[in-house]
N, C-alpha and C positions, 0 to 999 in steps of 0.2 A: 614337161619339156622345158629345157633351158635355152635361152639365147646364148650365143657365143660369148666367151670371156676374152677380152683383148689380150691379156697376157696372164701368166700364172705367177702369183707372188710367193707361193710356197709349193713344194714338190707335190703335195696331195691335191692341189687345185685341179679342177676339171676345166678344160677349155673346149669350146664348141665353135671354133672358127669355121668349121665345115658346114655349119647350119643343121646338123643332125640333132635337133633339139626336141625330140618327141615327148619329153617329160613335161613340156609346158603347154600341151594342147588345151587343157581345161582352163587354167587361170591366166595363160598367156604371159606369165611372169618369167624373167630370166633367172630368178632365184639367186641373184647376186647378193652380196652383202649390202646392207642399206635398203632404203625404201625407194619406190618409184618417185619421180619428180611430180610435184603437184602444180607447178607452173604450166602455163599454156605451152603445148608442144610446138617446137619450131617446124616439126614435120607434119605433113598432111596426107590424108587418104581421100582420093577423089575419083569420080567416075565421069564419063562423058554424057551421061543421061540421068534422068531422075525416075525412070520406070523401066520395066523389062517385060519380055514376053516369054512364054515357055519355049525352051530350046534356043533362045537368042543369046548371042555372046555379049558380054558386058566387059568393056575395057576398064581396068582398075589401075590407078597410078599411085605410087608412093613417091612423094617429092620432099626435097630438103633444100634450104638456101645453099648457095654455092659456098658461103663462108662457114656453114655449119653442117657438114655431111654426117650421115650415120654409117655405121659399120655392120650392124646386124639388124635383122628384122624377122618378124613372124606375122603372117597375114592369114586371116580366116574370114569367112562369110557366115553370118548368123542371123536368125530372126531377131528383131529388136527385143531385148530382154531374154533371149534364148541362151542356153548353156552349151549348145553343141553346134558343130559346123554343118552347113548345108551346101548343096551343089558341089561342083568340082572345078579345079583350076587347070589351066594350060600355061606353060611358060615357053618363051622363045629366046630368052637371054641367058647367057652363061653365068650371070650374077644371081640367078634365082633357081631354086630347086623345089620339087614337089615333095610333100610329106603326107603321110597317112595319119589322120587323127580320128579318134572315136571309132576305130576299127573300120574306117572307110578310106579308100585310096584317093589321093590327090585332093584332099579337103583343106590343105593348108600349103602355104608357100614360105620358104625361108631362104637365107643367103647361102652361098656356096663357099665364101671366103671372107676374111676380115678386111678386105679392101674397102676404101672409102666409096660411098655411093651418094648420089644426089637425086637419082631418078630410076625407079623400077616400074616397069609396065608388065602386067599379066592379063590374062583373059579368064573370066569366070563364066560358067554355064549353070543355069538353074536345072534342077531335076526335071526330067521330062514329064513326070506325073502332074506337075503344076500345083502341088499342094502348098507351096510356099507363096504367101500373099505379099510379104514384105521381107526385105533383106537389107542388112547393113554390114559393111565391111569394117573389120576391126584389126588394128595392127599394133604391135609393140616395136619400139625402136630403141636400139642401143647406140649411144654416142661414145661412151667409154664405160669401163667396168663399173663405175659408181654412178654414172649418169645415164638414166634410161627412163623411157615413158611407156606405160602399159595401157592398152585399151584405147588408143587413139581411133576415133570413129569417123566414118564418112556420113554424109546425109543418107537418110533412109530412101530406098528405092521401092516402088510399088509395082505389083503385077498388073499388067494391062493386056486384055485380050478382047475378043469380040463379045464374049458373054459376061465379062466381069471387069469392072474398072474400080480399083481401090483408090481412095482419094487421100493418100498421104500428102501428095503434092498440094500446093496452095489451092484451096477452094474458095469460091466467092459466094458468101451468103447473100440472100436477097436483101437483108437489112441488118443493121447493127444490133446484135443480140447481147452486147455487153451491158451489164447493169450493176448497180450497187447492192443488189439483193445478196444477202449472206455476209456482208461486210461486218467484221467483228465477231461473227458466229462461226463461219466455216472458212473464211479467207481473210488475208491481210489486204487492206485497201489504203491507198493514199490518193488524194485528189486536190484539185484547185479549180474553183473555190472549194473550201472545206465542205465535206458531206454532200457534194453535188452528185447527181445521178445521170450518167451518160445516156441512159435510155430515154430521158425526158428533156435533156438540155444538150445542144450542140456545142455549147461553150464550156463544157466540162472536160478537163484534163484528168484522166483517171487511169489508175493501175491497180490490179489485184493479183494476188498470188495465193493459190490453194494447193496444199499438199494432198495428193489423191488418195494416199493410204497412210495410216499412222506408222511412223518410223520409216516410211519409204522415201525414195529419192526423186520420184516423179512429181513435178510441180506444174500445175496449169496456170499460165500467165495470161492476163488480158490487159491490153493497153489501148487507149483511144484518146483522140484529141484533134482539134483543128490545127492544121499546119500546112505550109506550102510544100513540104517535101518529106518530113519525117517526124515521128514521135519516138522517143527512146527512154529506156530506164536502165539504171546501173546499180551495182552494189559496190560500196566503198567503205574503207576503214576510217574515213574522216569525211568532213563536210566540204572538202575541196575537190575540184576536178583533178584526176590523175590516178593511175593505177586502179582503174575501175573495170569490173566485169559488166559488159554492156550488151543489151539486145536492142536492135533497131527495127522499127516498123516503118519502112520507107518506100517511096516510089522509085523504081529502077529506071534505066535509060529507055526502056520500051513503054513506060507509062503504067507498068503493072506494079502492084504492091508486093513487097517481099519482106521476109524476116531475115535479119543478119545477126550473127554473133560477132562481137568485137571486143577489143581490149584497148583502153586508153593509156598512154604513157605521157604523163605531164599534161600540158595544155595543147598538145598537138591533136590533129584529127585522129579519131579512133582507127586502129588497125583491124581490118576485118579478119576474122578467124574462121576455120571450118565450123559449120553449123553444129556439128556434133550430134549427140543423141537427142534430136528434136523430132517430134511427130505431131500429127493431127493439126496441121497449120491451117488457119482460116484467116484470110486477109481481104480487106476491101477499102475503097475510098468512095465516099458518097457526100456530095455537097461540101467538099473540102475537109470532111472529117475522116481521118485515117483510123482504122481499127484492125488490130491483129490479136489473135489468140492462138496459143500453141502449148504443147506439153513438152517439158524438157527434163531429161535425166542427167543433164550436165551438172557436175559439182560447181559450186560458186568459188571462183579463185580471184583473189586480189594480190597475188604473189606473196603477201605477208600472212595470209590465212586462207583457209578453204573449207568447204563442207557445209551442209545444210544446217548443222547445229550452231554454227558461228553467228555472231551478231554483226549486222552490217547497217550502215546508213543507206537509205533508198534515195536515189537521185532520179529526177524526171527532167527531161529536156526536150525541146522541140525547135524546129527551124526549117531551113530551106535545103533543097538538093539541086545539084547541077549535073545533068547527065548521069544520074545515079550516084554521084559522089556527095557525101554528107558535108555540109557547110557548118560554119560556126553557129551554135544555137542562138535562137532569138531570145529565149528566156528559159529559166530553169527554176525548180523548187526542190527542196531537200527535206527529208524527215528530221524532226527535232531531236531524235535520239536513235540509237542503234535498235534494230528490230530483228526478231527471229521469225522468218516466214512460215515456220511450222506452228506458230502460236497466233491464231486468228486475232486481229486487232484492227481498229481504225486509227491509222497513223496520222499524227498532227505534223503539219509542215512547219519548218523553221523560217519564220519571216525575218529573224534577226541576222540572217546572212547579209542583208543589205546594210545593216548597222555597221558591220566591220568594214564593208566597202566604203561607207561614208567616213568612217574613222581614218582609213588610209588616205582617202582623197583630201580630207581636211589637213592632215599632217603634211602631205606633199605641197598643198597650196601654201601652208604656213611657213615651212622651212626650206622649200626649194623655189619659192616664188616671192611672196610678200616680205618675208624675213630678210632674205638676201638683198632685196631691193631697198628696204629701209636702212640696212647697214651700209650699203654702198653710197646711198645719198648722204648719210651722216659722215662717212669717211672721205668721200671724194668729190662731193657736189655742193659743198658749203658756199661756193661762189655762184651757184645757180641763181639766175635772175637777181643779181646783186642790187640791193636797195629796194626790191619789191617786198611789200609787207602784206600779210594776210592774217586778219584777226589780231593785228598788232605785232605779229611775229614774222621773222624771216621765212621766206617761202620754203627753203630747204627744211627748216625745222618743222613746219606744218606737215609737209609731205612725210618726213621721218616719223613723226608722232602718229600720223594717220595709219600708215601701212603697218607700223609695229603694233598699234592697237588691234588692227585686224588680225595680225599674227598671233597675239596673245589670246584673243577671243576664239580663233579657230582652234588653237591648241587646247584651250579649256573645254570646248565643246567635244573635240575628238577624244579627250581624256575621259569625259563622262560617258560618251558612247561606248568606249572600250570596256569600261567597268560594267555597264548595263548589259553588254553582250556576254561577258565572261561570268557575270554574277559572282565575282570573287577575285582571288589572286591567282594568276596563271603562272606556270613554270617558265623558266628560261630568263635570258638577259633582257628581252624586249620590254617586259613590264617595268623592270628596274630602271632601264634607260628612260622609259616614258615618264616615270615619276620624277626623275631628276630633271628632265626637260620641263615638266610642268612647274616644279618648284622654282627653278631659275627664271622661267618665263614670267612668273608672277612677281618675283623679286624685282625685276627691272622697272616696271612702272611705279612700284612702291618706293624704291630708292630714288627714282626720278622726281617724284612728288616731294621728297624730303631733302632734295639737294640744296646746297647753299648757293648764294649769289655768285655771279661770274667773277667778282673782284675779291671774294672771300679767300683768306689765306689757305683754307682747307679744300678749296674747290678742286685742286689737282687730285686729291684723294678720291673724290667722287668719280672724276673722269677715268682714273685708272681702274677702279672697281667696276664701273659701268662697261668699259671696254673688255675687261677680263671676263665678266659674266656673259657678255654678248658672244665672245669667241667660244667660251665653254659650252653655252647652250646650243650654238650652231653645230659644233662638232658632235655633241651628244645627240642632237636631233637627227643628224645624218646617220649616226650609228644606229639609232632606234629605227629609222626608216629601212636601213639595210637589213637589220634582223627581222623586221616585219615582212619585208619582201621575201626574205629567205624562207620564212614560215609558209608563205603562199606559193612560192615558185617551185612547182614539182616537175618542171620541164627537164628533159634529159640534158639539154645543153645550157641550163640555167639562163635562159633568154632574158627573163625579167631582171635578174641580178646584173647582167651585162648592160642592159639599157640604163639601169640605175647608176651603174659605175660610170658609164659614158656621160650621163647628166652631171654627176658630181664632179667628174674630171673637167668637163667644160666649164663649170662654175668656178672651180679652183683656178683654172687658167685665166678666166676673165678677171678674177680678183687680182691675180699676179700681174697681169698687164696693167690694170688700173693703178696698182701700187707702184709699179715701175715708172709709169707716167708721172705719178705724183712726186716721186723722188727726183726725177729728172727736172721737173719744174722748180723744186726747191734748190737743186744744185745750180741751175741757171740763175735763179734769183740771188743766190749767195755770191755768185761771181760779180754781180753789180753792186752788192751792198757796200763794200769798202769805198768805191767811188762816190756813192751817194753820201756816205758818212763824211767824206773829205769836204765836199761842197758845203755840207751842213755846218761843219766846224768853221770853215772859212767865213761863212755868212755870220756866224755867231761872233767871230773875231772882229769882223768889220763893224758889226753893231756895237760891240763892246768899245771899240776904239772911238766910234762916234759918240 
């Protein structure tokens, strides 16, 4: 069955704007040129309930954002992992039509035209025999001829009646059954503290992933840890937050523990996605320890890559929740290298992430705080506390030397930390700028120690070189900070870059105002200089005559 094609680009092309797409019943693919999208679908399949009874109607909704409608769709109900449709549908909208799939009537729903759609609602009825214990609704959506998603899934619904209750929906075990048994042998594990066992310690933050069958897509995840609201893990292409595929084990607004699937964009709060093909969820909170385990058939997607065979960094985070809304994490830890969850291993965490944070903090202190302060004192505040001496030197000079010494020391420490984090030479402009800043920053105190006396005829040369290097290192340091922030800023609106730009702009404005004030003072002093010179000459003439 094919989904409709928006328009025919060649005379032999087939268009299915009418929704008669019976050739796609099995694989649910529109058979357009190109491949289905691997990013998270903007369209969702949802139901008003998480269970069903024999003969009971189930309302099913296909929804799209108003800014991103779909034009074609195909909807079926299947058992999780099943290959054929079950039950039957009823439609009441002119935008949807019934189809026969697998030689059974009314087992699928499709569109009737190529008009844009943001919401489709249909009714599904299970078979009266009650042989189906679980059902999951699957849909394919077509946004344009080359942009379509296949197999978008709803949460799994379980059969509930007086004689049988199937427990797909979240169940509450009597105690935490998650343990480190099998780590490195049958499952991938990451924890903090390293090698802790959640079965014996409530202070163990633990995650495990076990592929249920060789080459299969079903993965059993277990996560536990002490937190005020949630524990979460994610898959990432790097060791920074942003563009991560995330699962959250958290307390909802009713005080119950739930599992959510989410995706993070930059450093904003994760956007909750449909749970997808997730089953056998067990969740609990006991003495402040949150625990969730579940089986997922969802592919891993970070927008740039997807699939279980790909290598990803594992991120673990925990923090508070407010009315079921996830807040900024309290703490986090990350795997030291990319891992493949199909290869059992005990993953080491990367403690060095704090090193790069310390590097950035020291550079900000050095070149956006102490460095500018020392430069401004030397440039504009030489008259500060005029006549006051400290250690035999003018006060302004002591302040200047002190804060610039702190600046050089902070730069040197930040430089060493960066190289210890990278363990070598990194790519890009940032390390080049950093090395230039380090070289010039070390040259300044060396040249200052070698400077000639104030009355020496070459003293002006030192002053010009000292000022030139100071201006150069300041500009290079700001450029290095900007490139460093750019490497870390994965927010969609470049929030960190904007804050840094505002900070640098304010500092430049402050410099400009001080420079203007200094020039105005010199100008006013110059206006009185000839008068003073005249009196001085008259006095000399009188003394000479005398």
